[in-house]
Legacy VTK file of the C-alpha trace (Angstrom):
# vtk DataFile Version 3.0
C-alpha trace
ASCII
DATASET POLYDATA
POINTS 243 float
-0.067 -2.752 -13.328
-2.251 -1.411 -10.532
-5.719 -2.317 -11.738
-7.649 -3.428 -14.801
-11.250 -3.347 -15.990
-12.671 -5.326 -18.906
-14.076 -3.191 -21.707
-16.146 -4.279 -24.671
-15.691 -7.783 -26.051
-11.921 -8.053 -25.999
-10.334 -4.865 -24.637
-9.191 -3.927 -21.166
-8.605 -0.618 -19.422
-5.431 -0.589 -17.317
-4.025 1.639 -14.614
-0.247 1.564 -14.735
2.226 2.994 -12.236
5.251 4.530 -13.929
8.411 6.198 -12.691
8.240 9.096 -15.165
4.520 9.910 -15.332
3.039 8.546 -12.120
-0.257 6.772 -12.704
-1.428 6.296 -16.293
-4.737 4.968 -17.589
-4.406 3.082 -20.870
-6.462 0.871 -23.171
-5.098 -2.531 -24.214
-6.997 -3.472 -27.353
-7.763 -7.122 -28.032
-5.861 -8.251 -24.960
-8.619 -10.657 -23.903
-8.504 -12.621 -27.147
-6.962 -16.097 -26.944
-4.253 -15.226 -29.482
-3.264 -11.890 -27.925
0.499 -11.457 -27.628
0.090 -8.759 -25.015
-2.024 -10.722 -22.530
0.832 -12.611 -20.872
2.697 -9.383 -20.167
-0.230 -7.490 -18.672
-0.636 -9.576 -15.541
-1.021 -8.155 -12.020
2.198 -7.289 -10.157
4.307 -7.458 -13.341
7.058 -4.959 -14.145
6.781 -4.155 -17.845
8.208 -1.970 -20.571
5.393 -0.512 -22.654
5.134 1.655 -25.727
2.050 3.869 -25.589
0.431 6.228 -28.053
-2.480 8.619 -27.890
-5.780 7.404 -29.295
-8.374 9.512 -31.103
-9.439 11.007 -27.765
-7.217 11.664 -24.768
-6.659 8.058 -23.682
-3.386 6.183 -24.011
-3.230 3.027 -26.130
-0.869 0.132 -25.385
0.965 -0.530 -28.662
3.772 -2.808 -27.520
4.620 -4.415 -24.189
7.267 -6.742 -22.798
7.929 -8.194 -19.354
10.941 -6.941 -17.418
10.263 -8.772 -14.153
7.486 -11.188 -13.207
6.455 -12.419 -9.763
4.575 -15.714 -10.257
4.518 -16.460 -6.532
2.257 -13.429 -6.056
-0.643 -15.159 -7.786
0.075 -18.726 -6.670
-0.659 -18.102 -2.981
-3.882 -16.333 -1.967
-2.334 -14.472 0.979
0.387 -13.023 -1.244
-2.182 -12.028 -3.859
-4.187 -10.126 -1.233
-1.038 -8.526 0.203
0.078 -7.464 -3.257
-3.400 -6.116 -3.980
-3.199 -4.084 -0.770
0.038 -2.458 -1.930
-1.180 -1.713 -5.466
-4.545 -0.449 -4.190
-2.866 2.080 -1.898
-0.349 3.079 -4.566
-3.302 3.703 -6.875
-5.231 5.754 -4.294
-2.277 7.922 -3.305
-1.058 8.634 -6.847
-2.214 11.459 -9.098
-2.751 10.826 -12.817
0.345 11.665 -14.886
2.301 13.382 -12.111
5.830 12.029 -11.665
6.375 10.194 -8.379
9.564 8.163 -8.617
9.788 7.582 -4.873
6.368 5.953 -4.723
7.153 3.894 -7.821
10.358 2.579 -6.199
8.624 1.911 -2.881
5.800 -0.014 -4.566
8.160 -2.111 -6.699
10.477 -2.864 -3.772
7.523 -3.917 -1.623
6.157 -6.253 -4.315
9.602 -7.821 -4.597
9.746 -8.308 -0.834
6.281 -9.829 -0.611
7.154 -12.234 -3.437
10.405 -13.377 -1.826
9.921 -13.174 1.951
8.498 -16.005 4.041
7.014 -13.389 6.365
5.993 -10.250 4.409
4.280 -8.551 7.373
7.375 -6.462 8.030
7.582 -5.311 4.399
3.922 -4.247 4.381
4.099 -2.245 7.594
7.280 -0.563 6.352
5.379 0.267 3.155
2.507 1.765 5.184
4.748 4.163 7.066
6.819 5.196 4.044
3.676 5.718 1.983
2.271 8.011 4.664
5.524 9.988 4.630
5.427 10.397 0.843
1.768 11.395 0.898
2.337 14.039 3.580
0.373 12.188 6.286
3.240 11.158 8.560
1.668 10.328 11.956
3.065 12.159 14.971
4.527 9.455 17.219
7.080 11.453 19.198
4.877 13.872 21.134
1.247 14.351 22.078
-0.658 16.009 19.225
-2.676 18.056 21.763
-0.316 19.276 24.481
2.941 18.802 22.567
4.722 17.025 25.413
7.160 14.214 24.533
5.607 10.753 24.677
6.438 8.901 27.888
7.270 5.138 27.821
3.778 4.098 28.964
0.620 3.018 27.140
-0.850 5.876 25.082
-3.760 6.609 22.735
-3.870 7.099 18.978
-6.145 9.476 17.104
-6.586 9.091 13.346
-8.528 12.365 13.327
-5.681 14.314 14.950
-2.947 12.345 13.201
-0.953 10.841 16.041
-0.457 10.055 19.691
-2.653 11.483 22.433
-1.153 11.222 25.915
-3.181 9.824 28.840
-3.545 13.318 30.356
-5.256 14.661 27.212
-7.227 11.533 26.340
-10.285 12.183 28.509
-11.385 15.146 26.403
-11.094 13.358 23.043
-13.502 11.252 21.024
-12.529 8.642 18.430
-9.250 7.634 20.004
-8.008 4.129 20.647
-5.451 2.710 23.082
-1.986 1.822 21.848
0.471 -0.179 23.908
3.930 1.186 24.473
5.418 -1.886 22.715
3.475 -1.264 19.512
4.323 2.419 19.634
8.028 1.600 19.894
7.899 -0.554 16.764
5.926 2.051 14.828
8.469 4.697 15.770
11.406 2.443 14.899
10.014 1.587 11.464
9.192 5.221 10.842
12.761 6.344 11.491
14.908 3.507 10.109
15.581 1.902 6.737
14.138 -1.439 5.692
17.233 -3.445 6.599
17.102 -2.165 10.179
13.338 -2.707 10.357
13.658 -6.282 9.089
16.390 -6.986 11.641
14.156 -5.684 14.430
11.214 -7.827 13.293
7.755 -7.347 14.777
6.513 -9.598 17.636
3.543 -11.780 16.713
1.500 -10.853 19.780
1.326 -7.142 18.865
1.057 -7.436 15.085
-2.712 -7.120 14.901
-2.630 -3.910 16.958
-0.018 -2.291 14.728
-1.793 -3.392 11.550
-5.178 -2.096 12.742
-3.788 1.293 13.764
-2.005 1.830 10.450
-4.774 0.573 8.161
-7.462 2.512 10.058
-5.375 5.674 9.840
-4.763 5.169 6.117
-8.466 4.504 5.499
-9.305 7.698 7.379
-6.871 9.683 5.212
-8.379 8.155 2.070
-11.927 8.720 3.361
-12.829 5.228 2.197
-12.335 1.578 3.126
-9.343 -0.357 1.832
-10.989 -3.120 -0.212
-8.107 -5.599 -0.017
-7.830 -5.134 3.751
-11.577 -5.705 4.159
-11.283 -8.940 2.160
-8.293 -10.102 4.209
-10.160 -9.406 7.465
-13.139 -11.393 6.155
-10.889 -14.385 5.383
-9.351 -14.238 8.849
-12.803 -14.181 10.456
-13.775 -17.289 8.498
-10.691 -19.150 9.717
-11.457 -18.444 13.383
LINES 1 244
243 0 1 2 3 4 5 6 7 8 9 10 11 12 13 14 15 16 17 18 19 20 21 22 23 24 25 26 27 28 29 30 31 32 33 34 35 36 37 38 39 40 41 42 43 44 45 46 47 48 49 50 51 52 53 54 55 56 57 58 59 60 61 62 63 64 65 66 67 68 69 70 71 72 73 74 75 76 77 78 79 80 81 82 83 84 85 86 87 88 89 90 91 92 93 94 95 96 97 98 99 100 101 102 103 104 105 106 107 108 109 110 111 112 113 114 115 116 117 118 119 120 121 122 123 124 125 126 127 128 129 130 131 132 133 134 135 136 137 138 139 140 141 142 143 144 145 146 147 148 149 150 151 152 153 154 155 156 157 158 159 160 161 162 163 164 165 166 167 168 169 170 171 172 173 174 175 176 177 178 179 180 181 182 183 184 185 186 187 188 189 190 191 192 193 194 195 196 197 198 199 200 201 202 203 204 205 206 207 208 209 210 211 212 213 214 215 216 217 218 219 220 221 222 223 224 225 226 227 228 229 230 231 232 233 234 235 236 237 238 239 240 241 242
């Protein structure tokens, strides 16, 4: 389940991510009643099997539901809840209603599993960011300057969300809305972009450059979405309070 909204006295509208039909909006009737048999299965971050039918209008109705895989640790720790919400929020934003997207379904499920099981899910989330951008057709150009086309040299560069990739120092003076990116962060972004998760996890991501990589990716994604990422804004607010 990607998202839910309470409706009426006891119902709930759900947005579900499926392998066969992409994102589906459905109504779960009576699910907020104390004796509802469906309620325990329709929890955030839960993999379910559901039987749906069409209502009187065009909306889907949840008739039957059962849990295939639950991730209780996702809701027991606030950080994991926010990280999971980040993944489901982006999966929701980048998915079209009732258009099959098996690759995004697999990526989202695998990332939720990794967040639930890993002591340090940062790597899984950044891998998700880059794969999501690939699937959505917004792969950032990290190999060559997006202006002059020259291969990126192993020195500090600039990143432009507007232009979709790296701007070399020679071209940077003529550009607005660019930000510096260290060569170390660029190397990790490129590595994660071009390798599988096992290789990315083995490479890790140094603590001292994590915030830079996270900011570049989340700002680029927000620019592509043309809106803020709510879960990321909430996480940033929590971090500010801890400082």
